[in-house]
C-alpha positions as CSV (number, residue, x, y, z in Angstrom):
1,M,-17.5,1.0,-11.9
2,L,-14.1,1.2,-11.5
3,P,-11.8,3.8,-13.2
4,A,-9.7,2.4,-15.4
5,D,-6.7,4.7,-13.7
6,L,-7.2,2.9,-10.3
7,A,-5.4,-0.5,-12.6
8,R,-2.7,0.8,-12.4
9,V,-1.3,3.4,-11.0
10,D,2.9,4.7,-12.2
11,G,5.3,6.6,-10.6
12,P,9.2,7.2,-11.5
13,N,10.5,3.6,-10.4
14,L,7.3,2.0,-9.4
15,S,3.7,0.6,-10.0
16,L,1.1,-0.4,-8.6
17,R,-0.6,-3.0,-10.4
18,L,-4.1,-4.3,-9.7
19,I,-3.5,-7.8,-8.0
20,R,-4.7,-11.1,-10.2
21,P,-5.9,-14.2,-9.2
22,E,-2.0,-15.2,-11.3
23,D,-0.1,-13.6,-8.5
24,A,-1.9,-16.1,-5.5
25,D,1.4,-18.1,-5.6
26,Y,4.0,-14.6,-4.9
27,V,1.4,-12.9,-2.6
28,H,0.4,-16.4,-0.8
29,A,4.8,-16.7,-0.4
30,L,5.3,-12.8,1.4
31,R,2.8,-13.3,3.2
32,T,3.9,-16.7,4.9
33,D,7.9,-15.9,4.8
34,A,8.5,-15.1,8.4
35,A,11.2,-12.0,7.4
36,Y,7.9,-10.1,6.5
37,N,4.9,-11.3,7.8
38,R,5.7,-10.5,11.8
39,H,3.6,-7.5,11.7
40,L,1.0,-9.1,9.6
41,S,-2.6,-10.7,10.0
42,A,-1.8,-14.2,10.4
43,V,-2.0,-16.4,7.2
44,T,-3.5,-19.9,7.6
45,G,-4.2,-22.6,4.1
46,T,-2.8,-22.2,0.9
47,A,-2.2,-20.9,-2.6
48,E,-5.0,-21.9,-3.3
49,D,-7.1,-20.2,-0.9
50,Q,-5.3,-17.1,-1.2
51,R,-6.2,-17.2,-5.2
52,R,-9.6,-18.1,-3.8
53,W,-9.4,-14.9,-2.0
54,I,-8.4,-12.7,-5.0
55,E,-10.9,-14.1,-6.6
56,G,-13.5,-13.4,-4.1
57,Y,-11.7,-9.6,-3.2
58,K,-12.4,-8.6,-7.0
59,S,-16.5,-7.9,-6.2
60,R,-15.2,-5.5,-3.3
61,E,-12.8,-4.0,-5.9
62,A,-15.1,-3.4,-8.6
63,A,-17.6,-2.1,-5.9
64,L,-14.4,0.0,-4.5
65,Q,-14.4,-1.3,-1.1
66,E,-11.4,-2.4,-1.0
67,L,-7.7,-1.9,-4.2
68,Y,-5.0,-4.6,-4.1
69,Y,-2.1,-3.9,-5.2
70,V,1.1,-5.5,-6.7
71,I,3.9,-3.0,-6.8
72,Q,6.1,-4.1,-9.6
73,R,8.9,-2.5,-10.3
74,K,9.5,-1.2,-14.2
75,D,10.4,-3.9,-15.9
76,G,7.5,-6.2,-14.2
77,S,9.3,-7.5,-11.4
78,R,7.5,-7.6,-8.6
79,C,8.9,-5.9,-5.4
80,G,5.6,-5.9,-2.1
81,L,2.0,-5.6,-2.0
82,V,-0.2,-3.1,-0.1
83,R,-4.1,-2.7,0.1
84,L,-6.3,-0.1,0.0
85,Y,-9.8,-1.2,2.2
86,D,-12.2,0.6,4.2
87,I,-13.2,2.7,1.2
88,G,-15.7,4.9,2.3
89,T,-17.1,8.9,0.9
90,D,-14.0,10.5,4.2
91,S,-11.9,8.0,4.7
92,F,-9.7,5.2,3.7
93,T,-7.3,2.9,4.9
94,W,-4.1,1.8,4.0
95,G,-2.3,-1.4,5.6
96,S,-0.8,-5.4,4.7
97,W,2.2,-3.8,3.4
98,I,5.3,-5.6,2.2
99,L,8.4,-4.9,0.7
100,D,10.4,-7.8,-0.5
101,R,14.2,-8.0,-1.2
102,N,13.2,-7.3,-4.9
103,K,12.1,-3.7,-4.2
104,P,14.3,-1.0,-5.4
105,P,16.3,2.5,-3.0
106,K,13.0,4.7,-1.7
107,A,11.0,1.9,-2.7
108,A,8.4,2.6,0.7
109,L,8.3,6.4,-0.2
110,E,7.6,5.4,-3.4
111,S,5.2,3.1,-3.3
112,A,3.6,4.6,-0.2
113,L,3.7,7.6,-2.7
114,L,1.1,6.0,-5.8
115,V,-1.2,4.4,-2.7
116,Y,-2.2,8.9,-1.4
117,V,-2.3,8.8,-5.7
118,A,-4.4,6.9,-6.3
119,A,-7.0,6.9,-3.1
120,F,-6.7,11.0,-3.1
121,D,-5.7,12.1,-6.7
122,L,-8.2,9.3,-8.1
123,L,-11.1,8.2,-5.7
124,G,-11.0,12.0,-4.4
125,L,-10.3,11.3,-0.4
126,P,-9.5,13.5,2.0
127,Q,-7.7,11.1,4.9
128,A,-6.0,8.1,5.2
129,R,-6.8,6.4,8.7
130,F,-3.8,3.5,9.2
131,E,-2.7,1.7,12.7
132,V,0.4,0.3,13.4
133,R,1.4,-2.0,14.9
134,R,3.6,-0.9,18.1
135,D,6.6,-3.0,17.6
136,N,6.8,-2.4,14.1
137,A,9.8,0.2,14.4
138,N,10.7,0.6,10.6
139,T,7.4,1.6,9.8
140,L,6.9,4.3,12.3
141,A,9.2,6.2,11.7
142,F,8.3,6.3,8.3
143,H,4.9,7.4,9.2
144,R,6.5,10.2,11.4
145,R,8.2,11.0,9.0
146,F,5.8,11.0,6.9
147,G,3.2,13.5,8.9
148,A,1.0,11.4,10.3
149,T,-0.2,11.8,12.9
150,E,-0.8,10.2,15.7
151,T,-4.3,10.4,17.1
152,H,-4.6,7.8,20.0
153,A,-2.7,4.3,20.7
154,T,-3.9,0.7,22.6
155,E,-2.0,-2.2,24.1
156,Q,-1.0,-3.2,20.3
157,N,-1.4,-0.7,17.8
158,I,-0.8,3.0,17.4
159,Y,-3.7,4.8,15.1
160,F,-3.3,7.8,12.4
161,T,-4.7,9.9,10.3
162,Y,-3.4,11.8,7.3
163,P,-5.0,14.2,5.2
164,R,-4.9,15.2,1.4
165,T,-4.1,18.7,2.2
166,R,-0.3,17.5,4.1
167,F,0.2,15.0,1.3
168,V,-0.7,17.8,-2.1
169,A,1.7,20.2,0.2
170,D,4.8,18.0,0.7
171,R,4.8,15.8,-3.4
172,P,6.3,18.0,-4.4
173,G,9.1,17.5,-2.5
174,Y,8.8,13.7,-2.3
175,M,8.8,13.3,-6.6
176,A,12.1,15.8,-6.1
177,L,13.6,13.1,-4.5
178,L,12.2,10.6,-6.1
179,E,13.1,12.0,-9.9
180,A,16.5,12.9,-8.4
181,E,16.7,9.0,-7.8
182,H,15.4,7.8,-10.7
183,G,17.5,10.1,-12.8
184,A,20.9,8.4,-11.2
């Protein structure tokens, strides 16, 4: 059973809310937009196919195997997507992270922070594992600044871990940055 506090994770400027079938047009538009999908797996099909995928995904959400979030501003306008998957007892993976033109300042920092709140605080997981495509320089730089540790690499990807202990230690500084932005 999905804990209610996972349905919506709030920060000072953004929220993560679980995806709904009516988000299909938005998801399809982002995932097929060349400005956003360069570093993601290819998407084929229509917005209706995306709707059916979301409907099917809801069983994985209910089983806490995967959480797919819409990132939204406090006024409710959507500004991105992020997915937690391969959720196990000792780790999770996150990705499919897209922030669109509607994102506020520091949206990358805040949406990452909210992913970690969901996984570390609400699910109690000890570690994140994820990969980033080698040619995705901005995302690689972000994760390195955030303190993720590179574990290995392939020709296409660089693999990282990020432990809950690091998040707990660093969270106050990140929150201070976001609160300063929110108060500005």
